[in-house]
N, C-alpha and C positions, 0 to 999 in steps of 0.2 A: 353756310350757304344762302340760308333763309335771308340773314341778315344783309348780303350781299345782294340778294334778288330784291329786297325791298327796297335797298339804297337805288339799286340800277332803274328799276321803275320810277322812281322819282326824280332822276337825274338823268334824264335824256334815253331810257330806254335799256334794253338788255342788249342790243346789238353793237353797243360802243365797243371799240377795240379795248379800252380801259377796262372796263367792267369784265369783258370776255377775260383779260388777261389775269385780274385779279381772282376771279372765280379759278380759271385754270390753275394757277398757281396754289390757290387755297385746296384744291381736290390733291394736286400732286403730293402738299405738304400733308395734307391728312393720311393718304395712303402710306407716305414714308413713315409716317408716326406709328401707324396700326402695324406695319411690317416690322418696324424696329422693337416693338412691345411684343409681338410675338415672337421674335428670335429672344428677346430677353427672357420671356417667361419660360420657352422651352430650354435654355441654357441654364434658367435658374432650377427647373426642375430634375435636369442631368447633374448639375452640381448636387443639389441636394441628396438624389440616391447616390452617386459618387461617395459623397460624405458619409451616409448611412452604411454603405459597403465597408468604408474605410474603418470605421469605429466598430463594425462587428467583427472585422479580421483583426484589429488591433487588440480587443478584447479578449478574443478567442487567444491570441498570441501571449498578451501579458495578462493572463487570468489573474483578477484580484485574489490574494492570499487570504486563506480563513481568517476569521479574528480570533479563532481559538483553534490550536492544532497541537494535541497532546496536551502535554502540561504548560504549554508557551502560549502566551498572548502576544499578535501580532498586530502592527499598524504600519501602513506604507504612504509615501507621499513620492508623487511624480511630476516634475516640471519639465515639458518638451518644449524644445525652443525653435521646432519648426511649426510654423504656421499651420492650423486647421488639422493637427494632429494631436493624440493623446499620449502617443509613446514615440522613443524616437530609438538612439543607438544604445540606451542603457536597458539593462535586463535585471530581472530577480524573480526567484520562484522558490516556492517551499513544497516539499513533499515528504510523505512518510517511508521511513526506512523499513525493510524485513526484520529487522531486531527492532526491540521497542526503542524509537527515537526518531529525530527529525532530521532531514537533509535539507540545506538551506545554501541557494547561490545567488549572489549579486556580480554583476559584470557591466563593463562598457567598451561597446565596440568602436574600433576607430572609425572616425568620422559621424557622423549625426545626422537626423533626420529619416526619412523614409529608405533612402538609399541603404542603412543600415540594418534595417528590421529583417531582411533576409538572413544575413548573416546571424542576427540575434535569434532568428528561429530555430537554427541548426542547434545551438549549445542548447537553448531550452527543451527541445524536444528530445535533445540527447540527456537531458540532465533527469527529465522526468520518467525516463524509460530506465535509466542506470540507477535511480535512487533506492529503488526497491530491489533491482535486480544486484546490484555490487556491492558484495559484502561488508570491504572497507572504504575508507574516502581515498587512498591512492587509488585503488581500482575504479574508481567513480572519476577521477579526476583523469586517469589514463582513457577511459571510455569518451569523455568529453573531447579529450584531445585528438582522439583517434577519428571521432564520428565528423569532427570540423576540419579536420585535415582532407579526410575522403569526398567530403561533399560541398566543399568550400567554391569548388569551380563551378557548380551547378547552380549556385544561387547570385555570383558576382562575375563581373569581368577580370581575370588576373593577367591578362597581357599588358595592359598599360602600366601597371604597377605590381609585377610579381612580389611575393614578400611581405608585402605591405597589408594583409588583411590579417588581423590578429585581433583577440580580445582579451581585454585583463580581467581577471575573475577571482572572486574569493569564495570556496566552498567551505562548508562547514557542517560536522555531524553533533548533535545535540542528542545526547541518550536521554530517555526519562527518568531514568534511575541513577542516582550518584550525579556528583557536580564536575565531574571531568568532561570537558567538551573538546573538540578538535578540529582545527581548522587547516587548510592548506592555501597560501595566498600566491596565485599566478599573477604576479607584477601588479597589483590591486591596491588602494588606498587601505591601512590598515582600519581594523575596526576599532570602535571606542566601546568601552567596559564603564557604564554607570553604576557604581556602587556605594551608595550613603553619600549620595553628592558629591562623590571623587569620581574622576574621570582618569580612566587607565587607557592609555594607546597600546592597543596589541601588536606588535610588531612581529614580523615573522623572524625567527631563527632560521629557518630552513627555506628561503623563497624560491619559489620556481618560474621559469619566463611565461609570460602570457600564452593563452591557447592559440595555436595556428603557426606558434614559431618554429614548427617542425619543416616547413618550406625553407628555412635555413640552414645554409651547412653546419653554422655553429650551434645549432639548437640542442639542448640536451634532451635525451629521450624522455619519453611521458613516466617510465618505469621508474625514475628518480626521485618523484614526489614523496615528499616526507611530511608528515602530519606536525604541527605543532600544538600541543594540549595547553588547554587554558582553564581556570576554574570560573564556573557559570552557577552562581549560588540564587537561593530564593530570594526576590525582591531584586537583583540584578536587572539591568538594561542593557542589552548589547544593539549599538548602534551600527549600522552597515550603511554605506554612502558611496558616490561614484565623485570622481574628481570636478563633475561641473559645479557641485559644491563648494569644496576648498578652493576652486579656482574662480570663483565669483568674483568680481572686482567691483569695489565702490567706484566712484568718480575720481576719487584720489589716485586710484590705481592701486589699493591694498588689496589683498586677498580677504577672503571671509575666513576668520578664525575659529573654525567650528568647536574644537576640543575647549577653547577659552570661554566660547560662547554657551558651551553644552553645561560647563561647570557653573556658570551665573545663574541657571536657570533651577528652579524648584519644582519642577515637574517630577510627578511620582507616578506616570503612566506613560505609555507610548504614545498613545493620542495627543496627549496633554504635551509631551516633549516634542512630536514633529509639530504640533502648532506652533509652538515657540519658536522653533528652528525657521519654519516655514515664513512667519510675520517679519521675523529678525533679518533673514537671508533677503528678503524684498526691501526692506528697510534700508539693509547696506547696499545693496546694488543700486535701488533708487528706479529700477525699471525691471520688464519681465528678462526672466536670464537670456544670455545669447548662447548656451548650451545647454543640453540635457542634463538635468540633475534627478537621481533617483536616491531615495532615503528609505530603510528598513529597521524598524526598533522592535526588538523582539525581548520579552520579560519572561524571566522565570519566576511563575507561581509557586504557590505552597505546595501544590500538589505533585511537584516535581521530586518530592523524596517521600510520599505517602507509602510507597511500595517498596523502598529500598532494603535488599535483602539483609537479613541480620548476620554481622559479622563475628565470628568467635574471636 
């Protein structure tokens, strides 16, 4: 405005229509710029607060598991496909059982992103409550099924797609003493057991339907869940994952061969194994993943057998 006034004084005075129009336009434009900046700054503050609340809620829902729990060493990796989120439709949790042991769950909600978090919260809440309360793994799985089926209508709209809300899950019980662990696979990806650089796929001999299939007429009752025992010894690493890992596609359309790639790594710890997988997975896909992907690596340490009862 000072420059406009100076120019107007030198060229015909302030009263000319041309200078009045220019100064009026400049005043209006400056006011608009100030208003736009104000709106942008206010929205920026609102977005920052919303992100902070969302991150806090996400961390409360999917609390990072401890690095050590009982005799186990744990590492985890989560890749969320939804922008501006840290978690999506995949879930995992670890909790101590009433007996000397550890309970583990990993699951995948139908769908992805923020819309699936409500369903994931149901299962995680039921798991954290039942892991200590339920005496056996079938009882825990039945409690998860019952809780999800009873409360799913409170967090999702089941009218548009009834029967389409379910969660694949893998539930494990790893005792502190001895080497016999148990799992129940509810339609989830089979875990990988890494022992002496050899990878074994732990397929379930007694698979169960995904959690939430109770709404379907053909669904089996939760009481029919049966455990699959497997050996988990000192130095073994158990790798749990969701289908976002093995369904990640390269630009050529090839799926990520997780078991083959894990067998080629020389990692000796859960952290190193997940770092290898993360770098290799991104290199395979060539971009950020388009689906949520979660991995949980659990190592059996030497203390797993320190207090094994003596057998006569």
